[in-house]
C-alpha positions as CSV (number, residue, x, y, z in Angstrom):
1,M,154.1,69.4,140.8
2,R,152.4,72.1,138.7
3,G,153.8,70.4,135.6
4,R,152.3,67.1,136.8
5,I,148.8,68.7,137.2
6,L,149.0,70.1,133.7
7,R,150.1,66.8,132.2
8,V,147.3,64.9,134.1
9,L,144.6,67.4,133.0
10,A,145.9,67.6,129.4
11,A,145.8,63.8,129.1
12,F,142.3,63.8,130.5
13,C,141.0,66.5,128.2
14,A,142.7,65.0,125.2
15,V,141.0,61.6,125.7
16,S,137.7,63.1,126.6
17,F,137.8,65.4,123.5
18,L,138.5,62.4,121.2
19,V,135.5,60.6,122.7
20,M,133.3,63.6,122.3
21,R,134.4,64.0,118.6
22,V,133.6,60.4,117.8
23,G,130.2,60.6,119.4
24,T,129.2,64.0,118.0
25,A,130.8,64.1,114.6
26,V,127.9,65.9,113.0
27,A,127.6,68.5,115.8
28,Q,129.1,72.0,115.6
29,P,132.1,72.1,118.1
30,L,131.9,74.5,121.0
31,P,134.7,77.0,121.6
32,P,137.5,75.7,123.7
33,M,136.4,75.0,127.2
34,S,137.4,77.4,130.0
35,S,138.4,76.2,133.5
36,I,140.2,77.2,136.6
37,I,141.0,75.9,140.1
38,I,141.9,78.3,143.0
39,D,142.7,78.0,146.7
40,A,139.8,79.6,148.4
41,R,141.8,80.9,151.3
42,T,144.7,82.5,149.4
43,G,143.2,83.0,145.9
44,K,146.2,81.2,144.4
45,I,145.6,79.8,140.9
46,L,146.5,76.1,140.8
47,Y,145.4,75.5,137.3
48,Q,143.8,77.4,134.5
49,Q,142.8,76.9,130.8
50,N,141.3,79.8,128.8
51,A,140.3,81.3,132.1
52,N,140.1,84.9,130.7
53,Q,138.2,83.9,127.6
54,P,134.8,85.7,127.4
55,R,131.9,83.3,128.1
56,Y,128.2,83.5,128.6
57,P,127.5,82.8,132.3
58,A,124.0,81.3,131.9
59,S,122.7,80.5,135.4
60,L,126.1,81.2,137.0
61,T,124.7,84.7,136.8
62,K,122.5,83.7,139.8
63,L,125.7,83.7,142.0
64,M,125.8,87.5,141.7
65,T,122.0,87.8,142.4
66,L,122.6,85.7,145.5
67,Y,125.6,87.8,146.5
68,M,123.4,90.9,146.4
69,L,120.6,89.2,148.3
70,F,123.1,88.0,151.0
71,E,124.5,91.6,151.1
72,A,121.0,93.0,151.7
73,L,120.4,90.5,154.4
74,R,123.7,91.3,156.1
75,D,122.9,95.0,156.0
76,H,119.4,94.4,157.4
77,R,117.7,95.9,154.4
78,I,115.7,92.8,153.9
79,T,114.8,89.6,156.0
80,L,114.6,86.0,155.0
81,G,110.9,85.9,155.6
82,Q,110.2,89.1,153.7
83,M,107.7,88.6,150.9
84,M,108.6,89.8,147.4
85,P,105.9,90.6,144.7
86,V,105.8,88.5,141.6
87,S,105.4,90.6,138.5
88,V,104.0,89.5,135.1
89,H,107.5,89.7,133.7
90,A,109.0,87.5,136.5
91,A,106.2,84.9,136.2
92,S,106.6,84.7,132.4
93,V,110.3,84.0,132.1
94,E,111.3,80.8,130.5
95,P,111.8,77.6,132.4
96,V,113.4,76.2,134.5
97,K,111.3,78.0,137.2
98,L,109.2,77.5,140.3
99,G,106.0,78.4,138.5
100,V,105.0,81.4,140.7
101,R,102.0,83.4,139.4
102,P,101.7,87.1,138.7
103,G,100.4,88.9,141.7
104,S,101.6,86.3,144.2
105,R,104.5,86.7,146.6
106,L,107.7,84.8,147.2
107,S,109.8,85.0,150.3
108,V,113.5,85.9,150.2
109,E,114.5,82.5,151.5
110,E,112.2,80.7,149.0
111,A,114.0,82.7,146.2
112,I,117.4,81.7,147.6
113,L,116.5,78.0,147.8
114,G,114.9,78.1,144.4
115,M,118.0,79.5,142.8
116,V,120.6,77.2,144.5
117,T,118.6,74.0,143.8
118,L,116.4,74.3,140.7
119,S,118.2,77.3,139.3
120,A,114.7,78.9,139.0
121,N,114.7,81.8,136.6
122,D,111.5,83.3,138.0
123,A,112.9,83.3,141.6
124,A,116.0,85.2,140.4
125,T,113.9,87.7,138.4
126,V,111.6,88.3,141.4
127,A,114.7,88.9,143.6
128,G,116.4,91.2,141.1
129,E,113.2,93.3,140.6
130,F,112.7,93.5,144.3
131,L,116.3,94.8,145.0
132,A,116.1,97.3,142.2
133,G,112.7,98.8,142.8
134,G,110.9,96.7,140.2
135,D,113.4,97.2,137.3
136,E,115.4,94.2,136.3
137,T,117.4,96.3,133.8
138,R,118.5,98.5,136.6
139,F,119.4,95.5,138.7
140,G,121.7,94.3,135.8
141,A,123.5,97.6,136.0
142,L,123.8,97.3,139.8
143,M,125.1,93.7,139.3
144,T,127.8,95.0,136.9
145,L,128.9,97.7,139.3
146,K,129.2,95.2,142.1
147,A,131.1,92.8,139.9
148,H,133.7,95.5,139.0
149,A,133.9,96.4,142.7
150,L,134.8,92.8,143.4
151,G,137.5,92.8,140.7
152,M,135.5,91.1,138.0
153,N,136.7,93.5,135.4
154,N,135.7,91.4,132.4
155,T,132.1,90.9,133.4
156,V,128.9,92.5,132.3
157,F,125.4,91.5,133.6
158,R,122.1,92.3,132.0
159,N,119.6,90.3,134.0
160,A,119.2,88.5,137.3
161,S,118.8,84.9,136.0
162,G,121.3,84.3,133.2
163,L,118.8,84.0,130.4
164,P,120.4,84.6,127.0
165,D,121.6,88.1,126.3
166,A,124.5,88.7,123.9
167,A,125.9,91.5,126.1
168,Q,126.0,89.4,129.3
169,I,129.5,88.0,129.5
170,T,132.1,86.9,132.1
171,T,135.2,84.7,132.4
172,A,136.0,81.6,134.4
173,H,138.5,83.7,136.3
174,D,135.9,86.3,137.2
175,V,133.4,83.6,138.3
176,A,136.1,82.1,140.6
177,L,136.6,85.5,142.2
178,L,132.8,85.8,142.8
179,A,132.6,82.3,144.3
180,R,135.5,83.1,146.6
181,R,133.9,86.3,147.8
182,L,130.6,84.6,148.4
183,I,132.4,82.1,150.7
184,Q,134.5,84.9,152.4
185,D,131.8,87.5,152.8
186,F,128.8,85.4,153.8
187,P,130.0,82.4,155.7
188,E,126.7,82.3,157.6
189,D,124.8,82.0,154.4
190,Y,127.1,79.6,152.4
191,H,125.2,76.6,153.7
192,Y,122.4,77.3,151.3
193,F,124.6,76.1,148.4
194,S,124.7,72.6,149.8
195,T,120.9,72.2,150.0
196,P,120.0,68.9,148.5
197,S,116.3,69.6,148.2
198,F,113.5,71.6,149.7
199,V,109.7,71.6,149.7
200,F,108.1,74.5,147.8
201,R,104.4,74.8,148.6
202,G,104.0,71.0,148.8
203,H,106.3,70.0,146.0
204,P,109.8,68.7,146.5
205,I,112.5,70.6,144.6
206,Y,115.9,68.8,144.0
207,N,119.3,70.2,143.5
208,H,120.8,69.9,139.9
209,D,124.4,69.7,141.1
210,H,125.5,66.0,140.8
211,L,128.9,66.6,142.4
212,L,127.2,67.3,145.7
213,K,126.5,63.6,145.9
214,S,129.3,62.1,143.9
215,Y,132.4,64.1,145.0
216,P,133.6,63.7,148.6
217,G,134.0,67.0,150.2
218,A,131.9,69.0,147.7
219,D,129.5,71.4,149.4
220,G,128.3,73.8,146.6
221,M,127.9,75.9,144.4
222,K,126.1,76.3,141.0
223,T,125.3,74.8,137.6
224,G,124.4,76.6,134.4
225,Y,123.4,75.9,130.8
226,T,122.2,77.5,127.7
227,N,122.7,76.5,124.1
228,A,125.2,79.4,123.5
229,A,127.0,79.1,126.9
230,G,127.4,75.3,127.0
231,H,127.5,73.4,130.3
232,N,128.9,75.5,133.2
233,L,129.7,74.5,136.7
234,V,131.2,76.1,139.9
235,T,132.2,73.7,142.7
236,S,133.7,74.3,146.1
237,A,135.1,71.4,148.0
238,V,137.0,70.9,151.3
239,R,139.5,68.1,152.1
240,G,142.0,68.1,154.9
241,G,141.2,71.7,155.9
242,V,141.9,73.0,152.4
243,R,139.0,74.5,150.3
244,L,139.3,74.6,146.6
245,I,137.0,76.4,144.1
246,G,136.7,75.1,140.5
247,V,135.0,76.6,137.5
248,V,134.3,74.9,134.2
249,M,132.6,76.8,131.4
250,A,131.5,75.9,127.8
251,A,131.7,72.1,128.4
252,P,130.0,70.0,125.8
253,S,127.8,68.0,128.2
254,N,127.0,67.7,131.9
255,A,128.9,64.4,132.1
256,F,132.0,65.9,130.5
257,R,131.8,69.0,132.7
258,D,131.5,66.8,135.9
259,R,134.5,64.6,134.9
260,Q,136.6,67.7,134.1
261,M,135.7,69.2,137.5
262,T,136.5,66.0,139.3
263,A,139.9,65.7,137.6
264,M,140.8,69.3,138.4
265,L,139.8,69.1,142.0
266,N,141.7,65.8,142.5
267,A,144.8,67.3,141.0
268,G,144.4,70.4,143.0
269,F,144.1,68.6,146.3
270,E,147.0,66.4,145.5
271,T,149.1,69.5,145.0
272,E,148.0,71.1,148.2
273,L,147.9,68.0,150.4
274,G,150.2,65.5,148.8
275,P,149.0,62.2,147.4
276,N,148.8,60.3,150.7
277,A,147.1,63.1,152.6
278,M,144.7,63.6,149.6
279,V,143.6,59.9,149.8
280,A,143.1,60.1,153.5
281,A,141.1,63.4,153.2
282,A,138.9,61.9,150.5
283,A,138.2,58.9,152.8
284,A,137.3,61.2,155.7
285,A,135.0,63.2,153.4
286,R,133.3,60.0,152.4
287,D,132.9,58.9,156.0
288,S,131.5,62.3,156.9
289,R,129.0,62.1,154.1
290,A,127.9,58.6,155.2
291,L,127.3,59.8,158.7
292,A,125.4,62.8,157.4
293,N,123.1,60.5,155.4
294,A,122.3,58.2,158.3
295,G,119.1,58.4,160.3
296,P,115.8,60.3,160.0
297,A,115.4,64.0,160.5
298,V,112.7,65.5,162.8
299,P,111.8,69.1,163.5
300,A,113.3,70.7,166.7
301,A,112.9,74.0,168.4
302,T,115.9,75.4,170.3
303,Q,116.1,77.4,173.5
304,P,119.5,78.8,174.7
305,A,120.4,78.9,178.3
306,D,119.9,82.7,178.6
307,G,116.3,82.5,177.3
308,R,116.8,84.0,173.8
309,R,115.0,81.7,171.3
310,V,116.8,80.5,168.2
311,S,114.8,78.7,165.5
312,P,116.7,76.2,163.3
313,D,116.5,76.8,159.5
314,V,115.9,73.1,158.9
315,A,115.1,70.0,160.9
316,L,117.8,68.5,163.1
317,A,118.8,64.9,163.0
318,S,118.1,62.8,166.0
319,G,118.0,59.1,167.1
320,R,120.6,56.5,167.8
321,D,121.4,56.0,164.1
322,S,122.0,59.8,163.6
323,P,123.2,61.3,166.8
324,A,123.5,65.0,167.4
325,W,126.9,66.6,167.7
326,S,128.1,69.6,169.6
327,L,130.2,72.6,168.5
328,D,132.7,74.2,171.0
329,L,133.1,77.8,169.9
330,G,135.6,78.8,172.6
331,N,135.9,81.7,175.0
332,Y,135.2,85.3,174.4
333,T,136.1,88.5,176.3
334,S,132.6,89.9,176.0
335,K,129.1,88.5,176.1
336,S,128.2,90.3,172.9
337,A,131.1,88.7,171.0
338,A,130.0,85.3,172.2
339,Y,126.4,86.0,171.2
340,F,127.7,86.9,167.7
341,A,129.7,83.7,167.4
342,L,126.6,81.7,168.5
343,H,124.5,83.5,165.9
344,I,126.9,82.6,163.1
345,G,127.3,79.1,164.4
346,V,123.6,78.4,164.6
347,R,122.9,79.9,161.2
348,T,125.8,78.0,159.6
349,A,124.8,74.7,161.3
350,H,121.1,75.1,160.3
351,G,120.1,75.3,164.0
352,G,121.1,74.0,167.4
353,V,120.8,74.8,171.1
354,S,123.0,77.8,172.0
355,H,124.8,77.8,175.4
356,L,126.7,80.6,177.1
357,A,128.4,80.5,180.5
358,P,130.8,82.8,182.4
359,I,134.2,81.3,183.3
360,R,137.3,82.6,185.1
361,V,140.5,82.6,183.1
362,H,143.6,84.1,184.7
363,A,141.4,86.1,187.2
364,R,139.3,87.5,184.3
365,T,135.8,86.7,183.2
366,R,135.4,85.0,179.8
367,W,132.3,83.8,178.1
368,H,132.3,80.2,176.9
369,A,130.0,79.5,173.9
370,W,128.9,76.2,172.6
371,I,126.1,74.7,170.6
372,T,124.4,71.3,171.2
373,E,121.9,69.3,169.2
374,V,123.7,69.9,165.9
375,S,122.9,67.6,163.0
376,P,125.8,65.4,161.8
377,V,125.0,66.8,158.3
378,H,126.4,70.2,159.4
379,A,128.7,69.7,162.3
380,R,132.1,69.3,160.5
381,P,131.2,71.6,157.6
382,T,130.2,74.3,160.1
383,C,133.6,74.2,161.8
384,L,135.4,74.1,158.5
385,A,133.6,77.2,157.4
386,M,134.2,79.0,160.7
387,N,137.8,77.9,161.0
388,H,138.4,79.1,157.5
389,Y,137.7,82.7,158.5
390,G,139.6,82.6,161.8
391,R,136.7,81.6,164.1
392,T,137.2,79.0,166.8
393,C,135.0,75.9,166.3
394,V,135.6,72.3,167.3
395,A,133.2,69.5,166.4
396,V,132.6,67.2,169.3
397,H,131.7,63.5,168.5
398,P,128.4,62.5,170.3
399,Y,129.4,59.0,171.4
400,N,132.7,59.4,173.2
401,S,133.0,63.2,173.3
402,R,136.1,63.0,171.1
403,Q,136.9,66.4,169.8
404,V,137.6,66.6,166.1
405,A,139.5,69.7,165.4
406,E,138.9,71.0,161.9
407,R,142.1,73.0,161.8
């Protein structure tokens, strides 16, 4: 089967390369492209090409900046609503950027959203300076230390954004390791990578990642480009309970990059699921996306049964055309464990109404946790993410209470 994948991808690359050569005969050719596909759960490499070749990361650098922001959030060193000062340096970095002004402030969550959608360089620089006491150079050193701690031994970072620096290098293999650790270490924050758009101070900001719309099952992660780096892309996608992570670096165009990623993911899912199951999983992913796109979204506040208030991160979908789902999180031996599961579930699902009730199981008290009023945009992806890391979650269909087990 591995040989089949290699033959399919080799044929695709050969044809695409010939087309590229015909259309750009006068252009200087880029170095051979780097690419890799791994299984997110096991880390198994399904396909690789020049995966250890040194590359400029461009805006894939922001994945490490986001890792360090998520780590600070997890460790309660910062909060999502915390305001970060905008320095003259941060405001003056080259586009693409949000356009924040020197002396203003940017919230941690605004910086996260700005990086995952627009790939805003000013947002990344603000975050890097904030985490390193105002010194982006120091932040680059901290990023490099963290990269090596994660096993990214061929990576050096110099800034928070990925703006050109000859000493800032990585490999497709190292980037795949980083993407996998982001998913593993911060399942409650991973949902940010699938954000299609957000409103920043009255202006809509749209995500640059085309595969979020075009590839069934894709739910993140990051694009990147500079003249020296070429066109880079990291994509994570789920089909049939299998999550794959793909990296393409030094592609000659966005279109070529996206086609290469699509071919790699298709071949990877066929290897992991088999051709028939892969087709069925793709159809299920398309159906899930169609359901997620149905109906208007309206703001909602949530109130758990025990009186503790939970605020959704984004508006929940409602109405007959876009019904709310429920998530059954199972039974827990302690109330604190159930609360923690609810916290992760609500964060990952972008909101919902938390419920907790004591039940008797074999003469012992257990705590049953579930979440209602979950948007169809996030119901199945939430359970996929929680199941992937060993947490109980079953998405419950709103019309007939049909439980859809994601694992």
